[in-house]
C-alpha positions as CSV (number, residue, x, y, z in Angstrom):
1,M,257.0,312.8,82.4
2,K,255.8,309.6,84.4
3,T,254.0,308.6,81.2
4,K,256.7,308.6,79.0
5,F,259.2,306.9,81.5
6,F,256.5,303.9,81.7
7,F,256.4,303.5,78.3
8,F,260.3,303.4,77.8
9,L,260.2,300.5,80.8
10,L,257.6,298.5,79.1
11,L,259.1,298.6,75.9
12,I,262.6,297.3,77.4
13,S,260.6,294.5,79.0
14,I,259.1,293.1,76.0
15,I,261.9,293.0,74.3
16,A,264.1,291.6,76.8
17,L,261.4,288.7,77.0
18,Q,261.4,288.3,73.1
19,G,265.1,287.8,73.2
20,C,264.6,285.0,75.8
21,S,262.0,283.0,74.1
22,K,264.5,283.1,70.9
23,A,267.1,281.3,73.0
24,E,266.8,277.5,73.7
25,C,270.1,277.2,75.6
26,K,273.0,278.6,76.5
27,T,275.0,276.0,77.1
28,D,275.6,272.5,75.8
29,A,274.4,271.0,79.0
30,D,270.7,272.2,78.1
31,C,270.2,270.4,74.9
32,L,271.0,266.9,76.4
33,K,269.2,264.1,74.9
34,P,269.3,260.5,75.0
35,H,271.0,258.6,72.0
36,F,272.3,261.7,70.5
37,T,275.2,264.1,70.4
38,S,273.9,267.7,71.7
39,V,275.8,271.1,71.3
40,C,274.3,274.4,71.8
41,L,275.1,276.4,68.8
42,D,273.3,280.2,68.5
43,N,271.3,279.7,71.6
44,K,269.9,276.6,69.6
45,C,270.4,272.6,70.5
46,V,271.7,270.7,68.0
47,N,270.9,267.0,68.2
48,T,272.7,264.5,65.8
49,P,272.0,260.8,66.3
50,I,274.8,258.4,68.0
51,P,275.1,255.8,65.4
52,N,274.3,252.2,66.1
53,E,272.7,253.2,69.3
54,C,268.8,252.0,69.8
55,G,266.4,255.2,70.2
56,N,268.7,257.3,67.6
57,G,265.3,257.7,65.2
58,I,267.1,255.2,62.6
59,C,266.5,251.6,61.9
60,E,270.1,250.6,61.6
61,T,272.0,247.3,60.5
62,G,271.7,244.7,63.6
63,E,268.5,246.3,65.0
64,T,265.1,244.8,64.1
65,K,261.6,245.2,65.1
66,C,262.4,242.7,68.2
67,N,265.5,244.2,69.6
68,C,264.6,247.9,68.8
69,E,261.1,248.4,68.5
70,I,261.4,252.1,69.3
71,D,263.1,252.6,66.3
72,C,262.0,249.7,63.5
73,G,258.5,249.8,64.5
74,M,256.2,246.7,66.0
75,C,256.6,243.3,65.0
76,A,253.0,242.6,65.1
77,G,250.3,241.8,62.1
78,I,249.5,239.4,59.3
79,S,251.3,238.0,56.7
80,G,249.4,235.8,54.4
81,P,248.8,232.2,56.7
82,F,251.4,233.5,59.3
83,K,251.0,236.0,62.1
84,L,254.5,238.2,62.6
85,S,256.2,237.6,65.8
86,C,259.8,237.7,67.3
87,V,261.8,234.5,67.7
88,G,264.7,235.9,69.2
89,E,265.6,239.2,67.7
90,E,264.3,238.5,64.4
91,C,260.8,238.9,63.0
92,V,259.5,236.7,61.0
93,E,256.7,234.7,60.1
94,T,254.9,231.9,62.2
95,I,251.7,230.2,63.4
96,S,250.1,230.5,66.9
97,E,250.6,227.7,69.0
98,S,247.2,226.9,69.3
99,D,246.7,226.1,66.0
100,V,249.5,223.1,65.6
101,E,248.1,219.4,66.0
102,Q,250.9,217.3,67.0
103,V,250.6,213.7,64.8
104,V,252.0,210.6,67.0
105,S,252.2,207.2,65.1
106,L,253.1,203.8,66.8
107,S,254.0,200.9,64.9
108,D,256.3,197.7,65.0
109,I,259.0,196.5,62.3
110,Y,260.3,193.0,62.4
111,V,263.7,192.0,60.5
112,D,265.0,188.6,60.9
113,N,263.3,188.2,64.2
114,D,264.8,191.4,65.3
115,K,261.2,193.6,66.8
116,F,261.5,198.0,66.6
117,D,258.8,199.7,68.3
118,L,258.7,202.7,65.5
119,I,257.9,206.0,67.1
120,T,257.3,209.0,65.3
121,T,256.1,212.5,66.2
122,Y,255.8,215.4,64.0
123,N,253.7,218.8,63.9
124,K,250.1,219.9,62.0
125,P,250.7,222.4,59.7
126,F,254.7,221.4,60.1
127,N,256.9,224.5,59.7
128,V,259.7,223.6,57.6
129,L,262.1,226.1,59.0
130,K,261.3,225.2,62.4
131,D,259.8,221.7,63.1
132,T,261.6,218.2,62.9
133,F,260.2,215.2,61.8
134,N,261.3,213.0,64.9
135,I,261.9,209.2,64.7
136,R,261.8,206.8,67.8
137,M,263.3,203.0,67.4
138,P,263.4,201.3,71.2
139,V,264.9,197.5,70.3
140,Q,262.1,195.3,71.9
141,T,263.0,191.4,71.1
142,S,266.1,190.3,69.3
143,N,267.6,187.3,67.5
144,P,270.0,186.0,69.6
145,K,271.7,184.6,65.8
146,I,272.2,188.6,65.0
147,S,275.4,190.7,66.2
148,D,276.8,194.0,65.4
149,R,273.5,196.2,64.5
150,R,273.6,199.6,63.5
151,I,271.3,201.7,61.4
152,T,273.4,203.8,58.9
153,K,270.5,206.0,57.2
154,V,267.4,207.3,57.6
155,A,265.0,209.1,55.2
156,L,261.4,210.3,54.2
157,V,259.6,210.2,50.9
158,G,255.7,211.2,50.2
159,K,253.9,211.8,47.3
160,K,252.8,215.2,45.7
161,N,250.4,214.6,43.0
162,R,250.9,211.1,43.1
163,E,254.4,211.6,42.0
164,S,257.1,210.5,44.8
165,V,258.9,213.7,46.4
166,P,262.2,212.9,48.7
167,L,261.4,215.2,51.7
168,A,264.3,214.5,53.8
169,S,267.5,212.1,53.9
170,K,270.4,211.8,56.8
171,D,273.5,209.5,56.9
172,V,273.6,208.4,60.7
173,Y,276.1,205.4,61.8
174,K,274.2,203.9,65.2
175,Q,274.9,201.0,67.1
176,V,272.0,199.2,68.5
177,W,271.6,196.4,70.8
178,P,268.8,194.7,72.6
179,G,267.2,197.1,75.1
180,S,268.6,200.0,73.5
181,E,266.7,203.0,71.8
182,V,267.6,205.0,69.0
183,E,266.4,208.1,68.1
184,F,266.9,210.9,65.1
185,D,264.9,214.2,64.1
186,L,264.4,214.6,60.3
187,I,264.8,218.5,58.5
188,L,262.4,218.6,55.3
189,N,264.1,219.9,52.7
190,F,262.8,220.2,49.3
191,P,262.7,222.5,46.7
192,T,259.8,225.0,46.3
193,T,257.8,228.1,45.8
194,E,255.1,227.6,47.5
195,S,254.3,229.0,51.1
196,S,252.4,225.7,51.9
197,G,251.1,222.3,50.5
198,T,250.6,218.7,51.2
199,F,252.2,215.4,51.3
200,T,250.5,212.2,51.0
201,D,251.8,208.5,51.6
202,L,254.3,208.9,53.7
203,E,256.8,206.5,53.3
204,L,260.1,206.1,55.8
205,Q,263.1,204.1,54.7
206,V,266.0,202.7,57.7
207,T,268.9,201.1,56.7
208,Y,270.0,198.5,58.7
209,E,273.0,196.2,59.0
210,Y,273.9,193.6,61.0
211,L,275.6,190.2,61.0
212,L,273.1,186.5,60.8
213,G,275.9,184.6,61.9
214,T,278.7,185.4,59.7
215,I,276.7,187.0,56.8
216,A,276.6,190.8,56.3
217,K,273.0,192.0,55.4
218,K,272.0,195.0,55.1
219,P,268.0,195.2,54.8
220,L,266.0,198.5,54.0
221,M,262.9,198.7,56.9
222,R,260.0,200.1,55.7
223,K,257.1,202.3,57.1
224,I,253.8,203.7,55.0
225,Y,251.6,205.9,57.2
226,R,248.3,205.0,55.7
227,G,245.6,207.7,56.6
228,Y,248.2,210.2,57.4
229,T,248.9,213.2,55.4
230,L,252.0,216.2,55.7
231,D,250.4,219.7,56.0
232,W,253.3,221.6,55.8
233,I,254.2,225.7,55.5
234,K,257.6,227.7,54.4
235,P,257.8,231.0,56.1
236,S,259.9,233.7,53.5
237,K,262.5,234.0,55.5
238,P,264.9,231.7,58.0
239,Y,264.5,231.8,61.4
240,P,268.1,232.7,64.0
241,C,270.0,230.0,65.4
242,P,268.6,229.4,69.1
243,E,271.4,230.9,71.9
244,S,272.4,227.6,72.8
245,C,272.9,224.1,70.1
246,D,274.6,222.5,73.4
247,D,273.4,219.1,73.6
248,G,275.7,218.3,76.6
249,N,277.1,215.6,74.7
250,P,281.4,216.1,74.4
251,G,281.4,213.2,71.6
252,T,279.5,215.8,68.7
253,L,280.1,219.0,67.5
254,D,277.5,221.7,68.3
255,V,276.7,223.9,64.6
256,C,274.6,226.2,63.6
257,D,275.2,228.8,60.9
258,E,274.2,229.5,57.4
259,S,275.5,226.0,56.3
260,T,273.4,224.7,58.2
261,N,270.3,226.5,57.6
262,F,270.5,228.2,60.8
263,R,269.2,224.6,62.3
264,C,271.1,223.2,65.4
265,E,273.3,220.0,64.0
266,H,275.0,217.7,66.4
267,R,278.6,216.1,64.1
268,P,279.9,213.3,65.4
269,I,283.8,214.0,66.6
270,P,285.8,210.9,65.5
271,N,287.1,208.6,68.0
272,T,285.1,210.3,71.0
273,C,282.9,208.1,73.1
274,G,279.4,209.2,72.6
275,N,279.2,209.8,69.2
276,F,277.0,207.3,68.3
277,I,279.9,205.6,66.5
278,C,281.6,202.3,67.7
279,D,284.6,203.3,66.4
280,A,287.8,200.8,65.8
281,A,289.6,201.7,69.2
282,E,286.0,200.9,71.1
283,N,284.1,198.5,72.3
284,P,281.6,197.4,75.1
285,C,284.2,197.4,78.0
286,T,285.4,200.9,76.9
287,C,282.3,202.8,75.6
288,P,279.6,201.3,76.5
289,E,277.6,204.4,75.4
290,D,278.1,203.4,71.6
291,C,278.8,200.0,71.7
292,G,276.4,198.5,74.0
293,P,276.8,197.1,77.4
294,C,279.6,193.9,77.6
295,E,276.6,191.6,79.3
296,G,273.9,188.9,78.3
297,D,274.0,185.3,76.8
298,A,276.5,184.6,74.3
299,G,274.4,181.4,74.3
300,T,272.9,178.4,75.8
301,H,276.3,177.8,77.7
302,T,278.2,181.1,77.0
303,T,278.2,184.5,78.7
304,F,280.0,187.9,77.9
305,V,282.1,189.6,80.6
306,C,285.1,192.1,80.3
307,V,288.3,190.9,80.5
308,N,291.4,193.7,80.1
309,N,289.0,195.8,78.8
310,A,287.7,193.6,75.8
311,C,284.2,192.3,75.8
312,V,285.0,188.2,75.2
313,A,282.7,184.7,75.9
314,Q,283.3,182.5,78.9
315,L,281.4,179.6,79.6
316,K,278.8,179.7,82.4
317,S,279.2,178.3,85.3
318,G,277.8,175.0,85.8
319,V,278.3,173.9,82.4
320,T,278.7,170.2,81.7
321,Q,279.3,168.2,78.5
322,E,278.0,165.2,77.6
323,S,280.5,162.6,76.0
324,K,279.2,161.0,72.4
325,S,280.6,158.3,70.7
326,L,279.2,157.6,67.1
327,F,279.8,153.9,65.3
328,D,280.2,154.1,61.9
329,D,279.9,150.5,60.4
330,R,281.5,151.0,57.2
331,N,281.8,148.3,54.6
332,L,283.9,149.3,51.4
333,N,283.7,146.1,49.6
334,A,287.6,145.5,49.3
335,F,288.3,146.2,53.5
336,H,285.2,146.8,56.1
337,L,285.8,149.6,58.5
338,Q,284.4,149.9,61.9
339,N,285.0,153.2,63.8
340,N,284.2,155.2,66.5
341,Y,283.7,159.1,66.5
342,I,284.3,160.6,69.9
343,Y,283.6,164.0,70.9
344,K,281.8,166.3,73.5
345,N,278.8,168.4,73.2
346,P,279.0,171.5,73.6
347,L,282.6,171.1,72.2
348,N,284.9,173.8,73.4
349,V,287.1,174.6,70.6
350,N,290.1,175.8,72.7
351,T,290.4,172.7,74.5
352,D,288.4,170.1,73.2
353,K,289.2,167.5,70.0
354,I,287.2,165.2,67.9
355,T,288.9,161.9,68.3
356,L,288.5,159.9,65.0
357,E,289.2,155.7,65.6
358,F,289.6,153.5,62.6
359,N,289.7,149.8,62.8
360,L,290.0,147.2,60.3
361,Y,287.3,144.8,60.5
362,N,288.2,143.0,57.5
363,K,290.0,142.9,54.4
364,K,289.8,140.9,51.0
365,E,293.1,138.3,50.2
366,D,293.9,141.1,47.5
367,T,294.0,144.0,49.6
368,S,296.9,145.9,51.3
369,D,298.6,149.2,52.2
370,I,294.9,150.4,53.5
371,K,295.4,154.2,54.4
372,I,293.5,157.1,55.6
373,T,294.9,159.8,53.7
374,A,292.5,162.8,54.2
375,I,290.0,163.7,56.8
376,R,287.6,167.2,56.6
377,L,284.8,168.3,58.5
378,F,282.0,170.5,56.9
379,D,279.6,172.5,58.1
380,R,277.4,172.0,55.2
381,T,279.6,172.9,52.5
382,L,282.0,175.1,54.5
383,E,285.0,173.2,55.7
384,I,286.0,174.4,59.3
385,A,288.5,171.8,60.2
386,S,290.9,169.0,57.9
387,A,293.6,166.8,59.0
388,S,296.5,164.9,57.0
389,P,297.1,161.9,59.0
390,D,298.3,158.9,56.7
391,L,296.8,156.3,59.1
392,I,298.0,152.7,57.7
393,L,295.9,149.8,58.5
394,S,297.9,146.3,58.0
395,S,296.1,143.7,59.6
396,V,292.8,142.8,60.6
397,G,292.1,144.3,64.1
398,E,294.5,146.8,63.8
399,S,293.5,150.1,65.1
400,K,294.4,153.4,64.4
401,S,293.3,157.1,65.5
402,T,293.6,160.7,65.2
403,Q,292.4,164.1,66.5
404,L,290.5,167.2,64.5
405,T,291.4,170.6,66.2
406,I,288.4,173.0,65.4
407,P,290.2,176.5,65.1
408,L,288.2,179.3,67.0
409,Q,285.0,180.4,65.6
410,H,283.7,183.8,64.7
411,V,280.8,183.5,67.3
412,P,281.0,182.6,70.8
413,E,278.4,179.6,70.1
414,S,277.0,177.7,67.3
415,D,275.1,174.6,66.6
416,P,276.2,173.5,62.7
417,S,275.0,170.1,61.5
418,L,278.2,168.7,60.9
419,I,279.5,166.3,58.0
420,L,282.8,163.9,58.5
421,K,284.4,163.0,55.1
422,V,287.0,160.6,54.7
423,W,289.4,159.9,51.6
424,Y,290.9,156.5,51.5
425,E,293.7,154.5,49.3
426,Y,294.7,150.9,49.1
427,T,296.1,148.5,46.6
428,Q,294.5,145.4,45.1
429,N,296.0,143.2,42.9
430,S,299.0,145.9,42.6
431,E,297.0,148.7,41.8
432,V,296.6,151.6,44.1
433,K,292.9,152.6,44.4
434,K,291.4,155.7,45.8
435,G,288.1,156.4,47.2
436,S,286.0,158.8,49.6
437,Y,283.1,158.2,52.1
438,T,281.0,160.7,54.1
439,K,279.2,160.4,57.6
440,P,276.9,163.0,59.0
441,L,278.2,164.0,62.8
442,G,274.4,165.7,63.5
443,K,274.0,168.8,65.1
444,I,277.0,169.8,67.5
445,T,277.2,172.9,69.6
446,L,280.8,174.6,69.5
447,I,281.8,177.4,71.7
448,S,284.5,179.4,71.5
449,P,285.0,181.1,74.8
450,G,287.6,184.3,74.4
451,T,285.2,185.2,71.1
452,K,285.1,189.2,70.8
453,K,281.8,190.7,70.9
């Protein structure tokens, strides 16, 4: 009897143990699993992935090998000439920094006696989706006759199989001045289906605009990189934008998106100081960052200073003017003049005038009504001043004078070689006759205090 009872208890225990092994859970709390919604159904755990959670076993939109390795796998391995590594949250093709060499070129560029240092830097190999071709141009020496300097365009050209290929082009508007420095980052953009290649015979082209006196000039500065090559690589997909493109300049709008091919661009904000453009409302006194400082010599006798927020030329202290008198003995057959042309050198066009004294030294008996009708002053072929005095000289020994006023010049200081031309008329034997003569005055320094920079 005892044996049967013992066997019955053993059978009940086995059945109870079998029942316990089949039950995974009794409540939902027994099934908790991170990144899953868990419930206990019929003593079994049912786990459903929570959408958009890293760790739910699904590599979903927005998740990559770089921000959710547990779902998407590791970012590692080799892809052609590249290795796979994380840039931001994207797994992209890159090359090791140890395999990159920095190429630096130093040279000079001269234009109308303006001298620029040209410093270019780029990586070899050059990652087309990441690297930039950097250009720095400090102004070393400058021509004092040049003003309103600016660089308006920069372009890079290379050759492949002896054919020229435009690699980069950038429209800019950067003002430069003596002692300043401009910098550009060129993004290479050329059509290709290849992942790597080489360009030879690189040529940098810089459009330089300025005023030489009053003449606008626009030469193209060229730099050919002899002996240099540009070995490039192009990964299969673009890199993400960096976390920040802020250049710390309130004068630029910082942009990075699909429209910029996920590269940072710093676009000038119009009419904002710091945008690299000397806008119409700005000058060296209100925005030296864009227009350059209001300082330095305007010439031998003038200097630039700020007056009422305008950069103007003023006479240097201690400037002395020398009085000049040029004698002109002018025998015109019918009559004979002895003239004096009196002026100061340097001549301040704001306050000084050229005095012209005409003296009738002699005349023929049949000559009368001698008249100085017009006077013009030329800088070579350019007329800079004129007068119509109608000076009448009736008798021998008589003198008459007039003055020429030179208007404000476009530059604070200049050294033109001036030529005086005088028109006259007279009556001889009841016939009115006319004529003219010229007289070189030589080089005279004209200064225009108050002329704006």
